[in-house]
C-alpha positions as CSV (number, residue, x, y, z in Angstrom):
1,M,113.9,83.3,71.9
2,Q,116.7,81.7,73.9
3,K,116.7,82.3,77.6
4,D,120.0,84.0,77.6
5,D,118.9,86.6,74.9
6,V,117.6,88.8,77.7
7,V,119.4,89.1,81.0
8,K,118.3,91.1,84.0
9,A,120.4,92.3,86.9
10,Q,119.4,94.5,89.9
11,L,121.8,96.6,91.9
12,K,121.6,96.8,95.7
13,N,120.2,100.3,95.4
14,G,117.3,99.1,93.2
15,V,118.5,100.1,89.8
16,R,117.6,97.5,87.2
17,I,119.8,96.7,84.2
18,I,118.4,94.7,81.3
19,T,120.4,93.6,78.2
20,E,119.3,91.9,75.1
21,K,121.8,90.3,72.8
22,I,120.9,90.5,69.1
23,P,123.3,88.6,66.9
24,G,123.9,89.8,63.4
25,V,123.7,93.5,64.0
26,R,126.5,96.1,64.4
27,S,124.6,98.6,66.6
28,V,123.6,99.0,70.2
29,S,120.7,101.0,71.6
30,T,121.1,102.3,75.2
31,G,118.2,103.8,77.2
32,I,118.0,105.3,80.7
33,W,114.4,104.9,81.6
34,V,112.8,106.8,84.5
35,G,109.4,105.8,85.9
36,S,108.3,109.4,85.9
37,G,106.2,111.3,83.4
38,S,103.4,113.9,83.3
39,R,101.1,112.0,85.6
40,H,103.6,112.4,88.4
41,E,103.6,116.2,88.3
42,R,102.3,118.4,91.1
43,E,99.4,120.6,90.4
44,G,100.6,123.9,89.0
45,K,103.8,122.4,87.7
46,E,102.4,120.7,84.6
47,G,105.0,120.2,81.9
48,I,108.0,119.9,84.3
49,A,108.8,116.3,83.3
50,H,109.1,117.2,79.6
51,F,110.9,120.4,80.6
52,I,113.6,118.4,82.4
53,E,114.0,116.1,79.4
54,H,114.9,119.2,77.3
55,L,117.2,120.6,80.0
56,M,119.3,117.4,80.2
57,F,120.8,118.3,76.8
58,K,121.8,121.9,77.7
59,G,125.1,121.3,79.4
60,T,126.9,119.3,82.1
61,K,129.9,120.1,84.3
62,Q,132.1,118.5,81.6
63,R,130.3,119.2,78.4
64,S,128.6,122.2,76.8
65,A,125.3,121.7,74.9
66,A,127.3,121.8,71.7
67,D,129.7,119.1,73.1
68,I,126.8,116.9,73.9
69,A,125.3,117.3,70.4
70,E,128.7,116.7,68.7
71,A,129.8,113.7,70.8
72,L,127.6,111.1,69.0
73,D,127.2,113.0,65.7
74,S,131.0,112.7,65.2
75,V,130.7,108.8,65.2
76,G,127.5,108.6,63.3
77,G,125.4,107.9,66.4
78,Q,122.0,109.3,67.6
79,L,121.1,110.9,70.9
80,N,117.6,111.7,71.9
81,A,114.9,111.5,74.5
82,F,111.1,111.4,75.0
83,T,108.6,111.9,77.7
84,T,105.3,110.1,78.1
85,K,102.5,110.3,80.7
86,E,104.3,107.6,82.8
87,F,107.9,107.4,81.7
88,T,110.9,109.5,80.5
89,C,113.6,107.9,78.4
90,Y,117.1,109.2,77.4
91,Y,118.6,107.1,74.7
92,A,121.6,106.7,72.4
93,K,122.1,104.5,69.3
94,T,125.7,103.8,68.2
95,L,127.8,101.2,66.5
96,D,128.8,98.5,68.9
97,E,132.4,99.9,69.0
98,H,131.1,103.2,70.3
99,F,128.8,101.8,73.0
100,T,131.0,103.1,75.8
101,L,130.9,106.6,74.4
102,G,127.1,106.6,74.2
103,L,126.8,105.4,77.8
104,D,129.3,108.0,78.9
105,V,127.3,110.9,77.3
106,L,124.0,109.6,78.7
107,S,125.3,109.1,82.2
108,D,127.0,112.5,82.1
109,M,123.7,114.2,81.2
110,F,121.9,112.2,83.8
111,F,124.2,112.9,86.8
112,N,126.0,116.1,85.9
113,S,123.5,118.4,84.1
114,T,123.9,121.9,85.5
115,F,120.4,123.3,84.9
116,T,121.6,126.9,84.8
117,E,119.1,129.8,85.0
118,K,120.2,130.9,81.5
119,A,119.4,127.5,80.0
120,I,116.1,127.2,81.9
121,N,114.9,130.6,80.7
122,K,116.0,129.9,77.1
123,E,114.5,126.4,77.0
124,R,111.2,127.6,78.5
125,G,110.9,129.8,75.4
126,V,111.6,126.8,73.1
127,I,108.9,124.7,74.7
128,E,106.4,127.6,74.6
129,E,107.0,127.7,70.9
130,E,106.6,123.9,70.8
131,I,103.2,124.3,72.5
132,K,102.1,127.0,70.1
133,M,103.1,124.8,67.1
134,Y,101.2,121.9,68.6
135,E,98.1,124.0,69.2
136,D,98.2,125.1,65.6
137,T,98.0,121.5,64.4
138,P,94.4,120.4,65.1
139,D,94.7,116.8,63.9
140,E,97.3,116.3,66.7
141,L,95.7,118.6,69.3
142,I,92.4,116.7,69.1
143,H,93.9,113.7,70.9
144,D,95.0,115.7,74.0
145,F,91.8,117.6,73.9
146,F,89.9,114.4,74.0
147,V,91.9,112.9,76.9
148,Q,91.3,116.1,78.9
149,T,87.6,115.7,78.3
150,A,87.6,112.1,79.3
151,W,89.7,112.6,82.5
152,P,89.4,116.3,83.3
153,D,90.4,116.0,87.0
154,H,93.1,113.5,86.7
155,P,96.9,114.0,85.9
156,L,96.5,111.5,83.0
157,G,94.2,114.0,81.3
158,K,96.7,116.7,81.2
159,P,99.0,117.3,78.2
160,I,102.6,116.1,78.4
161,L,103.9,119.5,77.2
162,G,102.1,121.3,80.0
163,A,100.8,124.8,79.4
164,I,102.5,128.2,78.9
165,K,101.0,129.4,82.1
166,S,102.4,126.5,84.2
167,L,105.9,126.7,82.5
168,E,106.2,130.3,83.5
169,K,106.1,129.2,87.1
170,I,108.8,126.5,86.9
171,G,112.3,127.6,88.1
172,R,115.5,125.9,88.9
173,E,114.4,125.0,92.5
174,D,111.4,123.2,91.1
175,V,113.6,121.3,88.6
176,V,115.9,120.1,91.4
177,N,113.1,119.2,93.7
178,Y,111.3,117.1,91.0
179,L,114.5,115.3,90.3
180,Q,115.1,114.5,93.9
181,E,111.6,113.2,94.3
182,T,111.3,111.1,91.2
183,Y,114.7,110.3,89.7
184,L,115.3,107.6,92.3
185,P,117.1,104.2,91.9
186,K,113.9,102.2,92.3
187,H,112.4,104.1,89.4
188,L,115.4,103.5,87.0
189,V,115.8,100.9,84.3
190,I,118.8,100.8,82.1
191,A,117.8,99.0,78.9
192,I,120.4,98.0,76.3
193,A,119.9,96.0,73.1
194,G,122.1,95.1,70.2
195,N,125.5,93.5,69.5
196,L,126.7,93.1,73.1
197,E,128.1,90.8,75.8
198,H,125.8,90.8,78.8
199,Q,128.3,90.6,81.6
200,E,130.7,93.2,80.1
201,V,127.9,95.7,79.4
202,Q,126.2,95.2,82.8
203,D,129.5,95.6,84.6
204,K,130.1,98.9,82.9
205,V,126.6,100.2,83.7
206,A,126.9,98.9,87.3
207,Q,130.1,100.9,87.9
208,I,128.2,104.1,87.0
209,F,124.9,103.6,88.8
210,T,126.0,101.7,91.9
211,G,126.9,105.0,93.6
212,M,123.2,106.2,93.7
213,R,121.9,106.1,97.2
214,P,118.8,104.0,97.7
215,Q,115.7,105.9,98.7
216,E,112.2,104.9,99.3
217,A,110.1,105.9,96.4
218,E,106.8,107.4,97.5
219,V,104.4,106.7,94.7
220,N,100.8,107.4,95.5
221,L,99.1,107.2,92.2
222,S,95.4,106.5,91.7
223,A,93.7,105.5,88.4
224,P,90.8,107.6,87.1
225,Q,87.5,106.0,88.1
226,N,86.1,106.1,84.6
227,T,85.9,108.2,81.5
228,R,83.5,111.1,81.5
229,A,80.5,110.7,79.3
230,E,80.8,114.2,78.1
231,T,81.1,116.2,74.8
232,S,83.4,119.1,74.1
233,N,84.2,121.3,71.1
234,L,87.1,123.7,70.5
235,T,85.9,126.2,67.9
236,R,88.4,126.8,65.2
237,E,87.9,128.1,61.6
238,T,89.5,125.0,60.0
239,G,88.7,123.2,56.8
240,Q,87.9,120.0,58.7
241,V,86.2,118.8,61.8
242,Q,88.6,116.7,63.9
243,I,86.7,114.0,65.8
244,C,87.7,111.8,68.7
245,L,85.1,109.4,70.2
246,G,86.1,106.9,72.9
247,T,85.5,105.1,76.1
248,R,87.5,103.3,78.8
249,G,90.0,100.7,77.8
250,L,92.3,98.2,79.6
251,A,95.4,98.5,81.7
252,Q,98.7,97.3,80.5
253,N,98.5,94.2,82.8
254,D,95.0,93.2,81.9
255,E,94.7,89.6,80.7
256,R,92.3,90.7,77.9
257,L,94.7,93.1,76.3
258,Y,95.6,90.6,73.5
259,T,91.9,90.3,72.7
260,L,91.7,94.1,72.5
261,Y,94.6,94.1,70.0
262,I,92.4,92.0,67.8
263,L,89.3,94.1,68.3
264,N,91.2,97.3,67.5
265,N,92.8,95.8,64.4
266,V,89.4,94.8,63.0
267,L,87.7,98.1,63.8
268,G,90.3,100.7,62.8
269,G,93.8,99.3,62.9
270,G,94.7,99.2,59.2
271,L,93.7,99.7,55.6
272,S,91.5,96.6,55.6
273,S,89.7,97.6,58.9
274,R,86.0,98.2,59.0
275,L,86.2,101.9,59.6
276,V,88.7,102.6,56.8
277,Q,86.6,100.5,54.4
278,S,83.3,102.0,55.4
279,I,84.2,105.7,55.9
280,R,87.1,106.2,53.5
281,E,87.0,103.6,50.8
282,E,83.2,103.2,50.3
283,R,82.0,106.7,51.0
284,G,85.1,109.0,50.6
285,L,84.2,110.9,53.8
286,A,87.7,111.1,55.3
287,Y,91.3,110.7,54.4
288,S,92.4,109.7,57.9
289,V,90.3,107.5,60.0
290,F,91.5,104.9,62.6
291,S,91.1,103.6,66.1
292,Y,93.8,103.1,68.8
293,H,94.2,102.0,72.4
294,S,96.3,103.8,75.0
295,A,97.3,101.3,77.7
296,F,98.7,102.7,81.0
297,C,100.0,100.8,84.0
298,D,96.6,100.9,85.7
299,T,94.0,102.0,83.2
300,G,93.4,102.5,79.5
301,L,91.5,104.5,76.8
302,F,90.0,103.3,73.5
303,T,89.7,106.0,70.9
304,F,88.3,106.4,67.4
305,Y,89.5,109.3,65.2
306,A,88.4,110.8,62.0
307,G,89.0,114.2,60.2
308,T,86.2,115.2,57.9
309,S,84.3,118.0,56.2
310,P,82.2,120.3,58.4
311,T,79.2,119.2,56.3
312,K,79.9,115.5,56.9
313,Y,80.8,115.1,60.6
314,D,77.4,113.9,61.6
315,E,77.5,111.1,59.0
316,V,81.0,110.0,60.1
317,I,79.9,109.9,63.8
318,H,76.9,107.8,62.9
319,L,79.1,105.4,60.9
320,L,81.6,105.1,63.8
321,L,78.8,104.2,66.2
322,K,77.3,101.8,63.6
323,E,80.5,99.8,63.3
324,I,80.8,99.6,67.1
325,Q,77.2,98.5,67.6
326,E,77.6,95.9,64.8
327,I,80.5,94.2,66.6
328,V,78.7,94.3,69.9
329,A,75.7,92.6,68.4
330,K,77.4,90.1,66.0
331,G,81.1,90.0,66.8
332,I,83.7,89.6,64.1
333,T,84.1,87.0,61.4
334,E,86.5,84.1,61.3
335,K,88.3,85.7,58.3
336,E,88.7,89.0,60.2
337,L,90.1,87.1,63.3
338,H,92.6,85.2,61.2
339,R,93.7,88.4,59.3
340,A,94.1,90.4,62.5
341,K,96.2,87.8,64.2
342,E,98.5,87.5,61.2
343,Q,98.8,91.3,60.9
344,I,99.6,91.8,64.6
345,K,102.2,89.1,64.6
346,G,103.7,90.4,61.4
347,N,103.9,93.9,62.8
348,L,105.4,92.6,66.0
349,F,108.3,90.8,64.4
350,L,109.0,93.5,61.8
351,G,109.1,96.1,64.5
352,L,111.6,94.1,66.5
353,E,114.1,94.1,63.6
354,N,115.1,97.5,64.9
355,V,117.4,97.5,68.0
356,S,115.9,100.7,69.3
357,S,112.4,99.1,69.3
358,R,113.9,96.2,71.2
359,M,115.4,98.5,73.8
360,T,112.1,100.4,74.1
361,R,110.2,97.1,74.7
362,L,112.6,96.2,77.5
363,G,112.2,99.5,79.3
364,R,108.4,99.7,79.0
365,N,107.8,96.1,80.0
366,E,110.1,96.3,83.0
367,L,108.7,99.6,84.4
368,C,105.1,98.8,83.8
369,L,104.9,95.0,84.3
370,N,108.1,94.4,86.3
371,R,109.0,91.6,83.8
372,I,109.9,91.2,80.1
373,V,107.1,89.4,78.3
374,P,108.7,86.7,76.0
375,L,107.8,87.0,72.3
376,S,106.7,83.4,72.4
377,E,104.1,84.3,75.1
378,I,102.8,87.2,73.1
379,V,102.3,85.1,70.0
380,E,100.7,82.3,72.0
381,R,98.3,84.7,73.7
382,I,97.3,86.3,70.4
383,S,96.8,83.0,68.7
384,A,94.6,81.8,71.6
385,V,92.0,84.7,71.1
386,T,88.6,83.4,70.0
387,L,85.6,84.9,68.2
388,E,83.7,84.7,71.5
389,D,86.5,86.5,73.4
390,V,86.3,89.5,71.0
391,K,82.5,89.6,71.2
392,I,82.4,89.6,75.0
393,L,85.1,92.3,75.3
394,A,83.3,94.5,72.7
395,G,80.2,94.1,74.8
396,D,82.0,95.0,78.0
397,L,83.6,98.1,76.5
398,F,80.8,99.5,74.4
399,K,77.4,98.1,75.4
400,D,76.6,100.9,77.9
401,N,77.1,103.7,75.3
402,H,79.4,105.4,77.8
403,Y,81.3,107.6,75.3
404,T,83.4,110.8,75.4
405,L,83.2,112.9,72.2
406,S,85.5,115.8,71.4
407,T,85.7,117.9,68.2
408,I,87.8,120.7,66.9
409,G,86.5,122.8,64.0
410,P,84.0,125.4,62.9
411,L,81.2,124.2,65.2
412,A,79.5,126.7,67.5
413,K,79.1,124.4,70.5
414,P,79.6,120.8,71.6
415,L,77.5,118.2,69.8
416,D,74.6,116.4,71.5
417,L,76.0,112.8,71.6
418,Q,72.6,111.4,72.6
419,S,71.2,112.4,69.2
420,F,73.7,109.9,67.6
421,L,72.9,107.0,69.9
422,P,70.2,104.4,69.1
């Protein structure tokens, strides 16, 4: 990557503008990133960050909700948003010739949304239906249920959608107060990737965001001390038992994160992984089985998932723990290490062929790490991981058998995890 592919500027009020020039494409992806997500919500107002994300599309002083929807549709563009536990992103993808239109619509939504009582009441109903739909999908719900069990008393353990009970309490004054408290210049990153000229694009963005008044951002976040070694079950008359088993992971800025990429890949990160081969291919116990790592700015969570028959869940849990203990005791093989490195590097570069993925990388890196990690550094760090590194990290994460176990299915009560441990 050339040095001038990614250019960063910072306005006097603290807003950061990051552009990445990608020759050979005709599109531009523009994102307004806010360092505010569900973990920043006050108790009793859970779901407000996601609620506001929805409300931004419901009308401004200049555009109705229909006008917003039609603005980019009419030129073949895309307009969307998402909320995570730590960030909210509003983004547009357009042809390069329509970049100004995309930026105009996004900034209009960001600065001029009206948040009428009518829109708030209607959208509250929409999100309540979204929550009901989510709760009727056990293979998705299990992941939030697991995090709530692992971190029951911490904001990171609460679902991004909130709860129907908390949404009913959120009114227009709450929305305005949350915006004033969190949508501050120091929390903003404008990330843009595609066929662009750095200075021209940054000048246009600066004209729009320079007017924001700088304010001290009061961020007083604490990381959860550890995951709870607890078990939980949500009794549902379903055809499968959904299983999540996990333990503490690593923060986004942890030097060992690249080693964890390797460990996750070998355990359950692909079709050739140990869990898929052992549980699905050799024994036919599950259709979907995998592992994943959730890295936050100051903590992380490593999770194993499987969906299986109510008569087979105990065997699946035993096999999950067996593969974990095998890696703790013996590590991984040279062949697995090489395959994991090549797969991770391949996925990295294939993913970055999409301008929206590039834009997302810029926003997440800047908000969490305060820098854009060069691709060359990522490849170098992955290539440098050794067999011993993986074995040591596996021991650090798993040797104490400090696991959280959550299930959803036709079980009468939470499982006794101790009965599965050696």
